[in-house]
C-alpha positions, -999 to +999 in steps of 0.1 A: +070+198+141+060+233+151+026+249+150+038+271+121+053+241+103+020+223+104+001+254+093+025+258+064+017+223+052-021+226+054-040+231+021-078+231+023-108+249+009-115+263+043-094+293+054-072+281+083-061+309+106-042+288+132-030+254+143-019+243+178-003+209+181-018+189+211-001+156+205+029+145+184+043+110+179+068+094+156+053+059+150+081+049+126+111+065+110+101+093+085+065+097+098+050+121+122+015+117+137+000+149+150-033+158+167-039+195+164-065+221+172-071+238+139-088+272+137-109+279+106-127+311+098-159+294+088-161+264+112-142+276+143-119+254+162-117+217+155-095+188+165-079+172+135-053+143+133-027+143+107-002+118+094+028+135+079+055+118+058+087+137+065+100+139+029+067+147+012+049+180+006+015+165+014-002+151+045-029+126+053-061+140+069-094+123+077-119+125+049-145+141+071-123+163+093-149+191+093-176+171+111-163+180+145-165+145+160-127+140+165-113+147+199-079+155+214-075+119+227-076+105+191-047+081+188-031+059+161-050+029+173-080+045+158-064+052+124-079+021+108-114+034+117-109+066+097-111+072+060-078+091+051-070+112+021-042+133+008-046+169+017-079+181+004-080+158-026-099+126-035-067+105-033-073+079-007-048+066+019-051+030+028-042+019+063-013-005+063+005-015+096-015+011+115-007+041+093-024+056+062-002+051+031-004+058-006-007+025-024+009+031-058+009+006-086-025-010-080-023-040-104-041-035-137-050-064-159-020-057-181+005-058-152-012-090-139-008-106-173+028-094-176+036-109-142+020-142-151+039-143-184+072-134-167+067-163-142+058-186-171+090-178-189+110-184-158+093-217-152+099-229-187+136-219-186+140-237-153+122-268-165+143-270-197+175-264-178+167-295-158+161-314-190+124-320-181+094-321-203+062-307-189+049-342-183+081-350-164+077-319-142+041-330-138+051-364-124+077-348-101+055-321-088+021-339-087+007-310-106-014-320-135+000-314-170-027-289-181-022-263-153+016-265-159+011-257-196-012-228-186+014-215-162+042-215-188+019-196-212+010-171-185-027-182-188-033-189-151-025-174-117-006-199-097-007-197-059+024-187-039+024-223-025+025-237-061+053-214-071+073-223-040+067-260-046+079-257-082+109-236-072+120-263-047+116-291-073+135-272-099+161-258-074+156-222-085+143-189-072+115-172-091+113-135-093+079-119-093+078-090-117+056-073-142+085-067-166 
């Protein structure tokens, strides 16, 4: 990353007249972490960390980068203590494995229901393929009949442990999906 390359990627309400990279790291493939001194016309020079995905045209910046409290010794270990956002927008970056990331596909009620129904259909097919009634599966699994009925209808949210237990009994692999 060059100073001009960083400057070209910055998009803020403040007019930015210069950027000098003070620190650059590559914490994982496809991501660059930079701490830079950014010169703004209105606020003067400030230290700002950036997390830059290589194949995107946006960057992560701290939500309150203008407050002047960040210093040149800022490191990725402090990333979880910062509220990150995309460029100068209200889109939040959530810190996962030490880096801010965009979490797309936050489950909605409709995708949760679709996932439960998809699992229920798989459970029913697997049970029927083994020639078992729900009561028979209940006896083998030590799971009460009622929750098994609810699972097959997509009316409850089974735990991963329950799904794994049923998969082992039915000798199948369940696929988690919202389709």
